[in-house]
C-alpha positions, -999 to +999 in steps of 0.1 A: -545+001+183-512-016+181-509-036+149-488-066+140-453-064+127-436-088+104-424-107+135-458-110+150-479-092+175-463-059+189-459-060+227-474-035+250-479+002+241-442+010+236-437+029+203-412+014+179-379+032+176-375+058+149-352+049+121-330+078+131-325+066+166-320+030+155-293+038+129-275+062+153-270+031+175-260+011+145-234+037+138-221+032+173-217-005+165-193+005+138-169+018+164-165-017+178-154-028+143-124-005+145-111-020+177-108-056+167-072-068+166-080-094+139-110-106+119-123-130+145-119-105+173-138-079+152-167-103+146-168-112+183-170-075+192-199-070+168-217-101+180-215-091+216-224-055+210-254-064+189-266-089+215-263-064+243-278-034+225-303-046+200-324-071+219-355-048+222-353-031+188-343-059+165-349-090+187-313-101+187-307-127+215-274-144+206-260-166+180-231-184+164-199-176+146-187-200+118-154-202+100-148-218+066-127-249+068-121-267+035-156-275+022-175-269+054-182-241+079-171-250+115-188-235+145-162-216+165-182-197+191-216-193+206-226-160+222-255-144+240-285-166+251-281-190+221-284-227+230-250-239+243-233-261+216-197-273+217-176-257+190-165-279+162-199-288+146-196-285+108-221-276+081-212-284+045-208-254+021-235-271-001-261-267+026-291-247+011-291-220+038-254-214+034-256-212-004-284-187-001-263-167+024-232-167+002-252-156-028-268-126-012-246-118+018-275-118+042-306-140+050-335-139+074-351-173+078-374-193+101-362-227+114-391-245+098-383-232+063-385-262+039-349-258+026-335-263+061-325-297+076-341-301+111-313-325+122-285-300+112-304-271+129-308-291+160-271-299+162-264-262+158-290-251+184-306-226+160-334-205+173-369-204+158-359-174+137-324-163+127-306-138+106-271-143+092-244-123+074-213-135+054-182-115+059-145-115+048-154-129+013-173-157+029-145-168+053-168-162+083-206-164+089-223-146+117-257-159+127-281-142+151-311-158+169-340-133+165-371-130+187-405-115+179-402-078+186-419-046+175-392-038+148-395-047+111-376-072+089-365-042+069-349-026+099-331-058+108-319-063+072-307-027+069-289-028+102-271-060+095-262-050+059-246-018+072-226-038+097-217-065+071-204-038+046-185-020+074-167-052+085-158-060+049-145-024+043-123-027+074-109-059+062-102-045+027-084-016+044-063-039+066-054-061+036-044-030+016-023-018+045-007-053+046+001-050+009+016-016+015+037-028+043+049-057+022+058-032-006+076-010+019+097-040+031+105-048-005+115-012-012+137-010+019+153-043+008+163-030-027+175+005-016+212+004-007+219-001+030+253+016+027+274+032+000+303+013-017+338+021-006+362+031-034+396+046-026+395+083-035+357+086-035+330+097-011+295+085-020+261+089-003+224+088-012+189+088+003+153+086-007+121+099+009+087+087-004+057+109-005+036+080+006+043+048+026+061+036-005+074+056-034+084+055-071+120+068-067+149+045-067+187+046-065+214+019-065+251+013-064+262-018-083+299-027-077+313-042-110+349-046-099+375-031-076+379-003-101+344+003-114+309+009-099+276+015-117+253+042-102+216+044-110+187+067-102+152+062-114+117+078-110+085+059-120+056+080-130+032+087-101+039+074-066+025+050-041+021+012-047+020+010-085+052+031-088+069+011-061+062-021-079+075-007-111+107+004-094+111-032-082+112-043-119+138-016-126+160-029-098+157-065-110+163-056-146+194-035-139+209-062-117+202-090-142+214-070-172+246-058-156+254-092-141+255-106-177+283-081-186+259-060-208+271-025-214+250+004-200+233+013-233+223-023-240+211-028-204+189+003-206+174-009-240+165-043-225+150-026-195+129-004-217+115-034-235+106-050-202+088-019-189+070-015-223+055-050-219+046-044-183+009-044-173+016-019-145-005+013-147+028+032-140+046+024-172+069+054-176+102+054-158+130+079-161+165+064-155+200+076-153+227+049-153+264+056-151+295+034-151+322+051-131+358+040-131+381+049-102+403+069-126+373+092-131+362+081-166+324+078-168+301+063-194+264+070-189+229+068-204+201+092-195+167+078-203+145+109-199+157+116-164+164+151-149+200+157-160+225+150-132+254+175-131+290+176-123+302+205-102+338+209-114+365+220-090+381+241-117+348+260-121+316+255-142+288+229-142+284+201-167+249+186-173+246+149-183+218+148-209+230+122-235+206+093-240+170+089-251+134+090-240+119+077-208+116+040-205+083+023-215+064+042-242+084+029-272+098-007-274+123+003-300+138+034-284+175+038-287+198+051-260+232+065-271+260+068-245+274+099-231+309+104-217+322+125-189+351+127-165+351+132-127+384+149-119+398+152-083+377+177-064+347+173-087+312+163-075+285+144-093+249+151-082+219+129-091+184+138-081+147+133-089+121+160-098+106+158-063+136+180-054+137+205-081+099+207-086+091+212-049+070+243-044+075+272-020+051+273+009+037+307+000+048+318-035+044+284-052+077+289-070+096+257-077+129+250-059+145+247-092+177+234-106+197+266-102+189+267-065+200+231-061+232+237-080+241+268-058+233+249-027+256+219-034+284+241-047+282+261-015+287+229+006+310+211-018+338+207+008+315+188+032+311+150+032+287+135+007+262+123+033+261+158+048+254+173+014+226+149+008+209+158+042+215+195+036+195+192+003+166+175+020+166+200+049+166+229+025+138+215+004+117+208+035+122+243+048+113+257+013+081+237+011+072+242+048+061+206+051+075+175+067+060+151+041+071+158+005+045+164-022+064+140-045+091+113-039+125+128-034+159+113-040+195+126-039+228+109-046+262+127-043+295+113-056+326+133-046+360+125-061+384+135-033+415+155-038+448+136-032+456+133+005+421+146+014 
């Protein structure tokens, strides 16, 4: 004997679908969610697919799509066999059925429910029974007219809940990707487009993030015709939080140096800013140098991997003078260091994504000594070529196209006279 379902009398002797077969087809519905070009297209795809494929199992016949407009939901499309209604009809947000839907995300109701207004439902062409879901943080409502079939209310609710959550998850992913793209555009805008031109100098740099955006940063800040400030920084971690922290470093450096603050005072002020930051990535290493065209250099190293000078006369000088990384202590002090870049010398700045890169098989780090030998071997080449040579060597060493950590290299060569 065929019994009644929660929709009424079961029809014929056809057995109800098993939950497994039903939810396999619900899973196929999720594929349609991935192909929508925008949120409305995604909802339309789902509505049309559900109407075409779930009439017999869940009783879905057609329905309506609504979009939030100020304090009302406006009908934007009718689909399936739902009663034809001209788009534009509005329902206030305060309507009882909509309030219930926004509270729970999903409702299944009969048209004669006491909380419904017959006049409003008539204008909308609502069927005798309907199910609705709210998606995109309530920006859209998707309402289905539902017939009496052999399925259960639980199957209908479960299926629509899966679809509702999948649509919302896709939107969250898309919005996160939009945020990442915005961050990447911001990062591209703050990294130097080209090196500065100073007579007697050859300068180049590049940065490669481990993710869409990274926490490495470098900058050239021309101060006068005879002086340029050069900076390199590495925010803890990588990805979006580190990229946003780097933006603060860029802004702080530019603002501090534009006010004629000396390098040590600029770094101290920047340290205080990062210490007060609410970012999860609060630790930033920074090296800031003020280089004059006569070769004199004043610098501060705030916990950064020590840049080094490859001297043409022989020997390597590491630039370590300074203090701790920026962020942990608001009162940290940063003493200055002094160095000289003589004709034929080369200054190399880098982040730990270079030296701590691991070998594909042995796991051994690339290391500072290997970097020093590499740049010394190619010291006669142009700065841009040296930078790319380092990246190529590190990539071969790791055996991977995408670095495990953000990588940045800056090379400053003081040319020999008549070079």
